[in-house]
C-alpha positions as CSV (number, residue, x, y, z in Angstrom):
1,X,-18.6,9.4,2.6
2,X,-16.2,9.1,5.5
3,X,-18.9,7.7,7.7
4,X,-19.6,5.0,5.1
5,X,-16.0,3.9,5.0
6,X,-15.6,4.0,8.8
7,X,-18.8,1.9,9.1
8,X,-17.3,-1.0,7.1
9,X,-15.8,-4.0,8.7
10,X,-12.0,-4.2,8.5
11,X,-11.9,-6.8,5.7
12,X,-14.4,-4.8,3.6
13,X,-12.5,-1.6,4.0
14,X,-9.3,-3.5,3.0
15,X,-11.0,-4.7,-0.2
16,X,-12.3,-1.2,-0.9
17,X,-8.9,0.4,-0.4
18,X,-7.0,-2.2,-2.4
19,X,-9.6,-2.0,-5.2
20,X,-9.3,1.8,-5.4
21,X,-5.5,1.5,-5.4
22,X,-5.5,-1.1,-8.2
23,X,-7.9,1.0,-10.3
24,X,-5.9,4.2,-9.9
25,X,-2.6,2.4,-10.7
26,X,-4.0,0.7,-13.7
27,X,-5.7,3.9,-14.9
28,X,-2.4,5.9,-14.6
29,X,-0.5,3.1,-16.4
30,X,-2.9,3.1,-19.3
31,X,-3.4,6.8,-19.3
32,X,0.3,7.6,-19.4
33,X,0.8,5.2,-22.3
34,X,-2.0,6.8,-24.3
35,X,-1.1,10.4,-23.5
36,X,2.6,10.0,-24.4
37,X,2.1,7.3,-27.0
38,X,4.6,5.0,-25.3
39,X,5.4,1.6,-26.9
40,X,8.1,0.0,-24.6
41,X,10.4,-2.6,-26.0
42,X,10.5,-6.0,-24.3
43,X,13.8,-5.1,-22.8
44,X,12.4,-1.9,-21.3
45,X,9.4,-3.7,-20.0
46,X,11.6,-6.3,-18.3
47,X,13.7,-3.6,-16.7
48,X,10.6,-1.8,-15.5
49,X,9.3,-5.1,-13.9
50,X,12.7,-5.7,-12.2
51,X,12.7,-2.1,-10.8
52,X,9.2,-2.5,-9.5
53,X,10.1,-5.7,-7.8
54,X,13.0,-4.1,-6.0
55,X,10.9,-1.1,-5.1
56,X,8.0,-3.3,-3.8
57,X,10.3,-5.3,-1.7
58,X,11.8,-2.2,-0.1
59,X,8.4,-0.8,0.6
60,X,7.2,-4.1,2.1
61,X,10.2,-4.2,4.4
62,X,9.5,-0.6,5.5
63,X,5.9,-1.4,6.2
64,X,6.9,-4.4,8.2
65,X,9.2,-2.3,10.4
66,X,6.4,0.3,10.8
67,X,4.0,-2.4,11.8
68,X,6.4,-3.9,14.4
69,X,7.0,-0.4,15.9
70,X,3.3,0.3,16.1
71,X,2.7,-3.0,17.8
72,X,5.5,-2.3,20.3
73,X,4.2,1.2,21.0
74,X,0.7,-0.3,21.6
75,X,2.2,-2.8,24.0
76,X,4.1,-0.1,25.8
77,X,1.0,2.0,26.1
78,X,-1.0,-1.0,27.5
79,X,1.8,-1.7,30.0
80,X,1.9,2.0,31.1
81,X,-1.9,2.0,31.6
82,X,-1.7,-1.2,33.6
83,X,1.1,0.2,35.8
84,X,-0.9,3.4,36.3
85,X,-3.9,1.4,37.4
């Protein structure tokens, strides 16, 4: 299974990972509502959406910082290899 995923092109792997994440998220959302028989009011639904927007923004900022740090580390490693050569 891992060989199949590693053999995919980057854009294909991205679509697979995003598709799996969306299916799992949707499944948990529907499953939790059915198991606990939840019927949120419109006010509760709006509050949940607002909280998810804040959380998503925070996670996006953290991922951006992680990407920049990885890029800088990659550049530093390339510079070190070039200096060593």
